[in-house]
A tleap script that builds the chain and sets N, CA, C and O, in Angstrom:
source leaprc.protein.ff14SB
mol = sequence {
  NMET MET SER GLY TYR GLN VAL LEU ARG SER
  THR LEU GLN PHE LEU ALA THR THR ASP LEU
  SER VAL THR GLU ILE SER LEU VAL LYS ASP
  VAL ASP VAL SER LEU PRO VAL LEU ASN TYR
  PHE HIE GLN VAL PHE GLU VAL VAL PHE VAL
  ASP PRO SER GLY LEU MET ASN LEU CYS ALA
  ASP MET THR ALA SER LYS TYR HIE ARG VAL
  GLN PHE GLU ALA LYS CYS SER MET GLU ILE
  PHE ASP ASP TRP THR VAL ASP SER PHE GLN
  ALA LEU LEU MET THR MET LYS PRO LEU ASP
  ARG ALA PHE ASP HIE VAL PHE CHIE
}
set mol.1.N position { 0.850 -1.176 0.000 }
set mol.1.CA position { 0.000 0.000 0.000 }
set mol.1.C position { 0.900 1.245 0.000 }
set mol.1.O position { 1.927 1.294 0.676 }
set mol.2.N position { 0.482 2.236 -0.774 }
set mol.2.CA position { 1.266 3.466 -0.890 }
set mol.2.C position { 0.845 4.463 0.183 }
set mol.2.O position { -0.318 4.511 0.584 }
set mol.3.N position { 1.799 5.249 0.635 }
set mol.3.CA position { 1.499 6.309 1.598 }
set mol.3.C position { 0.916 7.506 0.844 }
set mol.3.O position { 0.964 7.555 -0.385 }
set mol.4.N position { 0.376 8.453 1.574 }
set mol.4.CA position { -0.157 9.665 0.973 }
set mol.4.C position { 0.909 10.428 0.209 }
set mol.4.O position { 0.642 10.969 -0.865 }
set mol.5.N position { 2.110 10.474 0.754 }
set mol.5.CA position { 3.239 11.131 0.090 }
set mol.5.C position { 3.541 10.469 -1.244 }
set mol.5.O position { 3.770 11.157 -2.239 }
set mol.6.N position { 3.545 9.141 -1.278 }
set mol.6.CA position { 3.840 8.421 -2.508 }
set mol.6.C position { 2.750 8.641 -3.560 }
set mol.6.O position { 3.052 8.754 -4.748 }
set mol.7.N position { 1.494 8.703 -3.133 }
set mol.7.CA position { 0.392 8.960 -4.062 }
set mol.7.C position { 0.521 10.360 -4.647 }
set mol.7.O position { 0.385 10.542 -5.857 }
set mol.8.N position { 0.784 11.354 -3.794 }
set mol.8.CA position { 0.953 12.727 -4.260 }
set mol.8.C position { 2.124 12.824 -5.223 }
set mol.8.O position { 2.004 13.426 -6.290 }
set mol.9.N position { 3.240 12.244 -4.860 }
set mol.9.CA position { 4.435 12.303 -5.710 }
set mol.9.C position { 4.190 11.610 -7.057 }
set mol.9.O position { 4.600 12.124 -8.097 }
set mol.10.N position { 3.535 10.465 -7.044 }
set mol.10.CA position { 3.236 9.748 -8.291 }
set mol.10.C position { 2.293 10.554 -9.181 }
set mol.10.O position { 2.464 10.594 -10.399 }
set mol.11.N position { 1.302 11.191 -8.570 }
set mol.11.CA position { 0.354 12.014 -9.324 }
set mol.11.C position { 1.056 13.205 -9.946 }
set mol.11.O position { 0.849 13.504 -11.122 }
set mol.12.N position { 1.887 13.890 -9.168 }
set mol.12.CA position { 2.630 15.041 -9.696 }
set mol.12.C position { 3.591 14.608 -10.796 }
set mol.12.O position { 3.743 15.311 -11.794 }
set mol.13.N position { 4.235 13.471 -10.627 }
set mol.13.CA position { 5.145 12.957 -11.653 }
set mol.13.C position { 4.389 12.687 -12.946 }
set mol.13.O position { 4.863 13.023 -14.031 }
set mol.14.N position { 3.203 12.076 -12.827 }
set mol.14.CA position { 2.384 11.806 -14.009 }
set mol.14.C position { 1.979 13.107 -14.704 }
set mol.14.O position { 2.103 13.231 -15.923 }
set mol.15.N position { 1.499 14.066 -13.930 }
set mol.15.CA position { 1.072 15.342 -14.508 }
set mol.15.C position { 2.246 16.081 -15.148 }
set mol.15.O position { 2.084 16.703 -16.198 }
set mol.16.N position { 3.409 16.021 -14.537 }
set mol.16.CA position { 4.577 16.736 -15.045 }
set mol.16.C position { 5.115 16.138 -16.339 }
set mol.16.O position { 5.706 16.849 -17.151 }
set mol.17.N position { 4.917 14.853 -16.534 }
set mol.17.CA position { 5.547 14.186 -17.680 }
set mol.17.C position { 4.572 13.765 -18.777 }
set mol.17.O position { 5.013 13.352 -19.849 }
set mol.18.N position { 3.277 13.854 -18.548 }
set mol.18.CA position { 2.294 13.398 -19.530 }
set mol.18.C position { 1.495 14.578 -20.048 }
set mol.18.O position { 0.881 15.309 -19.271 }
set mol.19.N position { 1.502 14.763 -21.348 }
set mol.19.CA position { 0.742 15.858 -21.957 }
set mol.19.C position { -0.576 15.300 -22.488 }
set mol.19.O position { -0.616 14.720 -23.573 }
set mol.20.N position { -1.646 15.474 -21.728 }
set mol.20.CA position { -2.953 14.954 -22.111 }
set mol.20.C position { -3.596 15.750 -23.241 }
set mol.20.O position { -4.655 15.367 -23.738 }
set mol.21.N position { -2.975 16.845 -23.652 }
set mol.21.CA position { -3.482 17.552 -24.827 }
set mol.21.C position { -2.959 16.908 -26.111 }
set mol.21.O position { -3.432 17.219 -27.204 }
set mol.22.N position { -1.986 16.013 -25.976 }
set mol.22.CA position { -1.437 15.289 -27.119 }
set mol.22.C position { -1.792 13.810 -27.025 }
set mol.22.O position { -2.223 13.206 -28.007 }
set mol.23.N position { -1.612 13.230 -25.845 }
set mol.23.CA position { -1.871 11.819 -25.602 }
set mol.23.C position { -3.090 11.681 -24.705 }
set mol.23.O position { -3.136 12.254 -23.617 }
set mol.24.N position { -4.063 10.929 -25.158 }
set mol.24.CA position { -5.261 10.712 -24.349 }
set mol.24.C position { -5.052 9.526 -23.413 }
set mol.24.O position { -4.195 8.672 -23.641 }
set mol.25.N position { -5.860 9.498 -22.353 }
set mol.25.CA position { -5.792 8.391 -21.405 }
set mol.25.C position { -7.223 7.971 -21.075 }
set mol.25.O position { -8.139 8.793 -21.061 }
set mol.26.N position { -7.392 6.689 -20.813 }
set mol.26.CA position { -8.711 6.155 -20.519 }
set mol.26.C position { -8.633 5.213 -19.325 }
set mol.26.O position { -7.657 4.480 -19.164 }
set mol.27.N position { -9.657 5.239 -18.499 }
set mol.27.CA position { -9.749 4.335 -17.356 }
set mol.27.C position { -10.599 3.099 -17.655 }
set mol.27.O position { -10.899 2.316 -16.754 }
set mol.28.N position { -10.988 2.926 -18.921 }
set mol.28.CA position { -11.799 1.780 -19.331 }
set mol.28.C position { -10.973 0.515 -19.183 }
set mol.28.O position { -9.840 0.447 -19.660 }
set mol.29.N position { -11.548 -0.501 -18.513 }
set mol.29.CA position { -10.809 -1.743 -18.280 }
set mol.29.C position { -10.931 -2.706 -19.457 }
set mol.29.O position { -9.937 -3.304 -19.869 }
set mol.30.N position { -12.127 -2.862 -19.998 }
set mol.30.CA position { -12.354 -3.809 -21.086 }
set mol.30.C position { -12.685 -3.057 -22.370 }
set mol.30.O position { -13.488 -2.123 -22.363 }
set mol.31.N position { -12.069 -3.466 -23.457 }
set mol.31.CA position { -12.332 -2.841 -24.747 }
set mol.31.C position { -13.719 -3.262 -25.220 }
set mol.31.O position { -14.052 -4.447 -25.236 }
set mol.32.N position { -14.511 -2.282 -25.601 }
set mol.32.CA position { -15.869 -2.522 -26.076 }
set mol.32.C position { -16.034 -1.766 -27.385 }
set mol.32.O position { -15.803 -0.558 -27.443 }
set mol.33.N position { -16.433 -2.475 -28.433 }
set mol.33.CA position { -16.551 -1.843 -29.753 }
set mol.33.C position { -17.680 -0.824 -29.809 }
set mol.33.O position { -17.709 0.009 -30.715 }
set mol.34.N position { -18.614 -0.870 -28.856 }
set mol.34.CA position { -19.716 0.095 -28.856 }
set mol.34.C position { -19.303 1.446 -28.263 }
set mol.34.O position { -20.031 2.428 -28.407 }
set mol.35.N position { -18.144 1.506 -27.599 }
set mol.35.CA position { -17.662 2.757 -27.008 }
set mol.35.C position { -16.921 3.583 -28.046 }
set mol.35.O position { -16.326 3.034 -28.973 }
set mol.36.N position { -16.957 4.907 -27.892 }
set mol.36.CA position { -16.210 5.755 -28.825 }
set mol.36.C position { -14.705 5.524 -28.711 }
set mol.36.O position { -14.186 5.233 -27.633 }
set mol.37.N position { -14.024 5.657 -29.830 }
set mol.37.CA position { -12.565 5.530 -29.866 }
set mol.37.C position { -11.977 6.812 -29.259 }
set mol.37.O position { -12.552 7.891 -29.407 }
set mol.38.N position { -10.836 6.689 -28.580 }
set mol.38.CA position { -10.220 7.847 -27.928 }
set mol.38.C position { -9.916 8.973 -28.905 }
set mol.38.O position { -9.981 10.144 -28.531 }
set mol.39.N position { -9.588 8.644 -30.140 }
set mol.39.CA position { -9.310 9.690 -31.128 }
set mol.39.C position { -10.524 10.587 -31.362 }
set mol.39.O position { -10.370 11.771 -31.663 }
set mol.40.N position { -11.722 10.034 -31.226 }
set mol.40.CA position { -12.934 10.839 -31.401 }
set mol.40.C position { -13.034 11.925 -30.330 }
set mol.40.O position { -13.495 13.032 -30.607 }
set mol.41.N position { -12.605 11.610 -29.120 }
set mol.41.CA position { -12.636 12.603 -28.048 }
set mol.41.C position { -11.731 13.783 -28.382 }
set mol.41.O position { -12.072 14.931 -28.098 }
set mol.42.N position { -10.574 13.499 -28.987 }
set mol.42.CA position { -9.633 14.571 -29.330 }
set mol.42.C position { -10.155 15.460 -30.457 }
set mol.42.O position { -9.682 16.585 -30.620 }
set mol.43.N position { -11.101 14.985 -31.221 }
set mol.43.CA position { -11.702 15.813 -32.259 }
set mol.43.C position { -12.597 16.891 -31.663 }
set mol.43.O position { -12.853 17.916 -32.294 }
set mol.44.N position { -13.075 16.650 -30.432 }
set mol.44.CA position { -14.005 17.568 -29.779 }
set mol.44.C position { -13.360 18.325 -28.621 }
set mol.44.O position { -13.670 19.496 -28.397 }
set mol.45.N position { -12.472 17.669 -27.889 }
set mol.45.CA position { -11.883 18.248 -26.686 }
set mol.45.C position { -10.378 18.427 -26.847 }
set mol.45.O position { -9.719 17.664 -27.555 }
set mol.46.N position { -9.845 19.452 -26.176 }
set mol.46.CA position { -8.404 19.710 -26.221 }
set mol.46.C position { -7.629 18.769 -25.302 }
set mol.46.O position { -6.516 18.358 -25.629 }
set mol.47.N position { -8.213 18.428 -24.155 }
set mol.47.CA position { -7.569 17.544 -23.174 }
set mol.47.C position { -8.493 16.353 -22.956 }
set mol.47.O position { -9.689 16.525 -22.719 }
set mol.48.N position { -7.937 15.136 -23.037 }
set mol.48.CA position { -8.770 13.930 -22.967 }
set mol.48.C position { -8.304 13.016 -21.833 }
set mol.48.O position { -7.157 12.570 -21.798 }
set mol.49.N position { -9.238 12.750 -20.901 }
set mol.49.CA position { -9.045 11.810 -19.801 }
set mol.49.C position { -10.407 11.153 -19.578 }
set mol.49.O position { -11.270 11.717 -18.906 }
set mol.50.N position { -10.597 9.955 -20.146 }
set mol.50.CA position { -11.908 9.309 -20.200 }
set mol.50.C position { -12.144 8.470 -18.948 }
set mol.50.O position { -11.251 7.763 -18.481 }
set mol.51.N position { -13.361 8.560 -18.413 }
set mol.51.CA position { -13.752 7.842 -17.189 }
set mol.51.C position { -13.914 6.345 -17.453 }
set mol.51.O position { -13.849 5.917 -18.605 }
set mol.52.N position { -14.126 5.534 -16.396 }
set mol.52.CA position { -14.237 4.079 -16.571 }
set mol.52.C position { -15.396 3.624 -17.462 }
set mol.52.O position { -15.347 2.530 -18.025 }
set mol.53.N position { -16.442 4.455 -17.595 }
set mol.53.CA position { -17.553 4.064 -18.469 }
set mol.53.C position { -17.166 4.163 -19.940 }
set mol.53.O position { -17.781 3.518 -20.790 }
set mol.54.N position { -16.155 4.962 -20.243 }
set mol.54.CA position { -15.720 5.152 -21.614 }
set mol.54.C position { -16.545 6.159 -22.382 }
set mol.54.O position { -16.375 6.317 -23.591 }
set mol.55.N position { -17.445 6.847 -21.681 }
set mol.55.CA position { -18.361 7.772 -22.342 }
set mol.55.C position { -18.157 9.229 -21.955 }
set mol.55.O position { -18.644 10.120 -22.652 }
set mol.56.N position { -17.458 9.489 -20.876 }
set mol.56.CA position { -17.328 10.861 -20.395 }
set mol.56.C position { -15.862 11.274 -20.279 }
set mol.56.O position { -15.033 10.541 -19.740 }
set mol.57.N position { -15.564 12.459 -20.795 }
set mol.57.CA position { -14.232 13.029 -20.673 }
set mol.57.C position { -14.183 13.840 -19.385 }
set mol.57.O position { -14.895 14.836 -19.251 }
set mol.58.N position { -13.356 13.424 -18.443 }
set mol.58.CA position { -13.254 14.107 -17.155 }
set mol.58.C position { -12.623 15.489 -17.286 }
set mol.58.O position { -12.781 16.323 -16.395 }
set mol.59.N position { -11.917 15.740 -18.374 }
set mol.59.CA position { -11.269 17.035 -18.611 }
set mol.59.C position { -11.972 17.816 -19.720 }
set mol.59.O position { -11.331 18.583 -20.439 }
set mol.60.N position { -13.262 17.631 -19.861 }
set mol.60.CA position { -14.012 18.250 -20.956 }
set mol.60.C position { -13.942 19.776 -20.916 }
set mol.60.O position { -13.878 20.412 -21.968 }
set mol.61.N position { -13.953 20.365 -19.745 }
set mol.61.CA position { -13.952 21.825 -19.626 }
set mol.61.C position { -12.542 22.413 -19.569 }
set mol.61.O position { -12.387 23.626 -19.422 }
set mol.62.N position { -11.535 21.588 -19.681 }
set mol.62.CA position { -10.158 22.077 -19.557 }
set mol.62.C position { -9.569 22.361 -20.935 }
set mol.62.O position { -9.620 21.523 -21.836 }
set mol.63.N position { -9.009 23.560 -21.078 }
set mol.63.CA position { -8.317 23.890 -22.320 }
set mol.63.C position { -6.873 23.397 -22.238 }
set mol.63.O position { -6.379 23.060 -21.162 }
set mol.64.N position { -6.219 23.360 -23.369 }
set mol.64.CA position { -4.814 22.934 -23.391 }
set mol.64.C position { -3.954 23.884 -22.576 }
set mol.64.O position { -3.024 23.448 -21.898 }
set mol.65.N position { -4.255 25.190 -22.632 }
set mol.65.CA position { -3.445 26.149 -21.866 }
set mol.65.C position { -3.636 25.957 -20.363 }
set mol.65.O position { -2.677 26.100 -19.604 }
set mol.66.N position { -4.840 25.638 -19.921 }
set mol.66.CA position { -5.064 25.348 -18.491 }
set mol.66.C position { -4.280 24.106 -18.081 }
set mol.66.O position { -3.655 24.080 -17.020 }
set mol.67.N position { -4.318 23.075 -18.929 }
set mol.67.CA position { -3.587 21.855 -18.604 }
set mol.67.C position { -2.087 22.112 -18.553 }
set mol.67.O position { -1.396 21.585 -17.681 }
set mol.68.N position { -1.584 22.915 -19.478 }
set mol.68.CA position { -0.152 23.216 -19.463 }
set mol.68.C position { 0.239 24.002 -18.214 }
set mol.68.O position { 1.366 23.877 -17.735 }
set mol.69.N position { -0.667 24.802 -17.690 }
set mol.69.CA position { -0.400 25.501 -16.423 }
set mol.69.C position { -0.316 24.481 -15.277 }
set mol.69.O position { 0.579 24.559 -14.437 }
set mol.70.N position { -1.244 23.538 -15.252 }
set mol.70.CA position { -1.212 22.477 -14.236 }
set mol.70.C position { 0.079 21.674 -14.381 }
set mol.70.O position { 0.712 21.328 -13.384 }
set mol.71.N position { 0.465 21.383 -15.608 }
set mol.71.CA position { 1.693 20.630 -15.862 }
set mol.71.C position { 2.918 21.406 -15.380 }
set mol.71.O position { 3.831 20.824 -14.795 }
set mol.72.N position { 2.940 22.713 -15.623 }
set mol.72.CA position { 4.044 23.560 -15.158 }
set mol.72.C position { 4.137 23.550 -13.630 }
set mol.72.O position { 5.226 23.415 -13.071 }
set mol.73.N position { 2.992 23.692 -12.959 }
set mol.73.CA position { 2.980 23.673 -11.496 }
set mol.73.C position { 3.437 22.320 -10.960 }
set mol.73.O position { 4.126 22.258 -9.943 }
set mol.74.N position { 3.060 21.245 -11.633 }
set mol.74.CA position { 3.495 19.905 -11.209 }
set mol.74.C position { 5.011 19.761 -11.357 }
set mol.74.O position { 5.666 19.177 -10.494 }
set mol.75.N position { 5.571 20.295 -12.454 }
set mol.75.CA position { 7.026 20.243 -12.648 }
set mol.75.C position { 7.751 21.035 -11.560 }
set mol.75.O position { 8.764 20.585 -11.026 }
set mol.76.N position { 7.225 22.216 -11.239 }
set mol.76.CA position { 7.830 23.020 -10.167 }
set mol.76.C position { 7.752 22.291 -8.830 }
set mol.76.O position { 8.704 22.313 -8.050 }
set mol.77.N position { 6.626 21.652 -8.568 }
set mol.77.CA position { 6.458 20.898 -7.325 }
set mol.77.C position { 7.435 19.733 -7.247 }
set mol.77.O position { 7.988 19.456 -6.182 }
set mol.78.N position { 7.650 19.054 -8.359 }
set mol.78.CA position { 8.600 17.940 -8.368 }
set mol.78.C position { 10.023 18.427 -8.106 }
set mol.78.O position { 10.803 17.732 -7.454 }
set mol.79.N position { 10.367 19.611 -8.605 }
set mol.79.CA position { 11.690 20.172 -8.324 }
set mol.79.C position { 11.856 20.441 -6.836 }
set mol.79.O position { 12.932 20.221 -6.280 }
set mol.80.N position { 10.801 20.914 -6.190 }
set mol.80.CA position { 10.856 21.168 -4.743 }
set mol.80.C position { 10.952 19.846 -3.986 }
set mol.80.O position { 11.714 19.738 -3.026 }
set mol.81.N position { 10.176 18.826 -4.414 }
set mol.81.CA position { 10.257 17.517 -3.773 }
set mol.81.C position { 11.656 16.917 -3.899 }
set mol.81.O position { 12.129 16.251 -2.978 }
set mol.82.N position { 12.316 17.146 -5.025 }
set mol.82.CA position { 13.641 16.563 -5.256 }
set mol.82.C position { 14.765 17.315 -4.552 }
set mol.82.O position { 15.877 16.798 -4.442 }
set mol.83.N position { 14.491 18.528 -4.075 }
set mol.83.CA position { 15.500 19.321 -3.364 }
set mol.83.C position { 15.435 18.966 -1.876 }
set mol.83.O position { 14.512 19.374 -1.171 }
set mol.84.N position { 16.418 18.206 -1.412 }
set mol.84.CA position { 16.399 17.722 -0.027 }
set mol.84.C position { 16.758 18.803 0.987 }
set mol.84.O position { 16.659 18.570 2.191 }
set mol.85.N position { 17.174 19.986 0.522 }
set mol.85.CA position { 17.493 21.074 1.448 }
set mol.85.C position { 16.242 21.876 1.828 }
set mol.85.O position { 16.305 22.756 2.686 }
set mol.86.N position { 15.112 21.572 1.190 }
set mol.86.CA position { 13.862 22.308 1.430 }
set mol.86.C position { 12.862 21.384 2.105 }
set mol.86.O position { 12.774 20.205 1.765 }
set mol.87.N position { 12.110 21.915 3.059 }
set mol.87.CA position { 11.002 21.172 3.659 }
set mol.87.C position { 9.846 21.229 2.660 }
set mol.87.O position { 9.041 22.161 2.679 }
set mol.88.N position { 9.776 20.223 1.789 }
set mol.88.CA position { 8.822 20.250 0.683 }
set mol.88.C position { 7.371 20.250 1.162 }
set mol.88.O position { 6.526 20.895 0.540 }
set mol.89.N position { 7.065 19.550 2.239 }
set mol.89.CA position { 5.700 19.537 2.762 }
set mol.89.C position { 5.268 20.949 3.142 }
set mol.89.O position { 4.177 21.386 2.775 }
set mol.90.N position { 6.106 21.650 3.862 }
set mol.90.CA position { 5.800 23.019 4.276 }
set mol.90.C position { 5.690 23.944 3.063 }
set mol.90.O position { 4.753 24.736 2.965 }
set mol.91.N position { 6.644 23.841 2.146 }
set mol.91.CA position { 6.672 24.742 0.997 }
set mol.91.C position { 5.498 24.532 0.050 }
set mol.91.O position { 4.953 25.498 -0.486 }
set mol.92.N position { 5.104 23.282 -0.160 }
set mol.92.CA position { 4.057 22.999 -1.143 }
set mol.92.C position { 2.645 22.984 -0.573 }
set mol.92.O position { 1.704 23.420 -1.236 }
set mol.93.N position { 2.492 22.492 0.632 }
set mol.93.CA position { 1.143 22.244 1.145 }
set mol.93.C position { 0.701 23.150 2.288 }
set mol.93.O position { -0.489 23.210 2.596 }
set mol.94.N position { 1.627 23.850 2.917 }
set mol.94.CA position { 1.261 24.647 4.080 }
set mol.94.C position { 1.419 26.153 3.874 }
set mol.94.O position { 0.825 26.939 4.612 }
set mol.95.N position { 2.201 26.561 2.896 }
set mol.95.CA position { 2.465 27.981 2.676 }
set mol.95.C position { 1.399 28.574 1.777 }
set mol.95.O position { 1.174 28.091 0.668 }
set mol.96.N position { 0.737 29.629 2.257 }
set mol.96.CA position { -0.277 30.320 1.462 }
set mol.96.C position { 0.404 31.105 0.339 }
set mol.96.O position { 1.465 31.697 0.535 }
set mol.97.N position { -0.217 31.102 -0.827 }
set mol.97.CA position { 0.294 31.866 -1.963 }
set mol.97.C position { -0.845 32.761 -2.454 }
set mol.97.O position { -1.774 32.286 -3.106 }
set mol.98.N position { -0.770 34.051 -2.142 }
set mol.98.CA position { -1.833 34.955 -2.570 }
set mol.98.C position { -1.938 35.009 -4.099 }
set mol.98.O position { -0.946 34.816 -4.802 }
set mol.99.N position { -3.125 35.269 -4.597 }
set mol.99.CA position { -3.370 35.301 -6.028 }
set mol.99.C position { -2.478 36.313 -6.739 }
set mol.99.O position { -2.006 36.051 -7.845 }
set mol.100.N position { -2.241 37.473 -6.111 }
set mol.100.CA position { -1.420 38.494 -6.763 }
set mol.100.C position { 0.049 38.086 -6.872 }
set mol.100.O position { 0.790 38.676 -7.659 }
set mol.101.N position { 0.484 37.088 -6.098 }
set mol.101.CA position { 1.846 36.571 -6.240 }
set mol.101.C position { 1.918 35.475 -7.294 }
set mol.101.O position { 2.997 35.154 -7.792 }
set mol.102.N position { 0.760 34.898 -7.634 }
set mol.102.CA position { 0.725 33.827 -8.620 }
set mol.102.C position { 0.573 34.356 -10.037 }
set mol.102.O position { 1.103 33.771 -10.981 }
set mol.103.N position { -0.154 35.471 -10.189 }
set mol.103.CA position { -0.429 36.003 -11.514 }
set mol.103.C position { -0.180 37.503 -11.513 }
set mol.103.O position { -0.414 38.177 -10.510 }
set mol.104.N position { 0.294 38.022 -12.640 }
set mol.104.CA position { 0.578 39.452 -12.706 }
set mol.104.C position { -0.642 40.260 -13.161 }
set mol.104.O position { -0.615 41.490 -13.109 }
set mol.105.N position { -1.712 39.585 -13.606 }
set mol.105.CA position { -2.915 40.304 -13.989 }
set mol.105.C position { -4.131 39.430 -13.680 }
set mol.105.O position { -4.136 38.240 -13.994 }
set mol.106.N position { -5.150 40.011 -13.071 }
set mol.106.CA position { -6.351 39.279 -12.705 }
set mol.106.C position { -7.541 39.993 -13.311 }
set mol.106.O position { -7.700 41.201 -13.134 }
set mol.107.N position { -8.382 39.251 -14.028 }
set mol.107.CA position { -9.613 39.808 -14.589 }
set mol.107.C position { -10.755 39.590 -13.629 }
set mol.107.O position { -10.876 38.515 -13.042 }
set mol.108.N position { -11.596 40.593 -13.458 }
set mol.108.CA position { -12.762 40.463 -12.571 }
set mol.108.C position { -14.017 40.327 -13.393 }
set mol.108.O position { -15.109 40.206 -12.837 }
savepdb mol mol.pdb
quit
């Protein structure tokens, strides 16, 4: 069984290294010819992550630019996790980051 730290690290590693705007992923266990092919999802959606039913894209509302932002944040988080001189738990999960420090312009 994996610890919470291992699950978080594995998830961040996956997000940092996998571009779902190029490569689709599916949680479908058994191939069924009645289900849509993953390529069809990419014709409609920019980011594709299909649920176990094979019918719903979990990232339907996500644009490629939003996903690339998530991917960038995951890469930065992995760099902090890999730096043993930093308390990564404190830096990533406990330190507040105000919106104005995250973005240089905010639309209301």
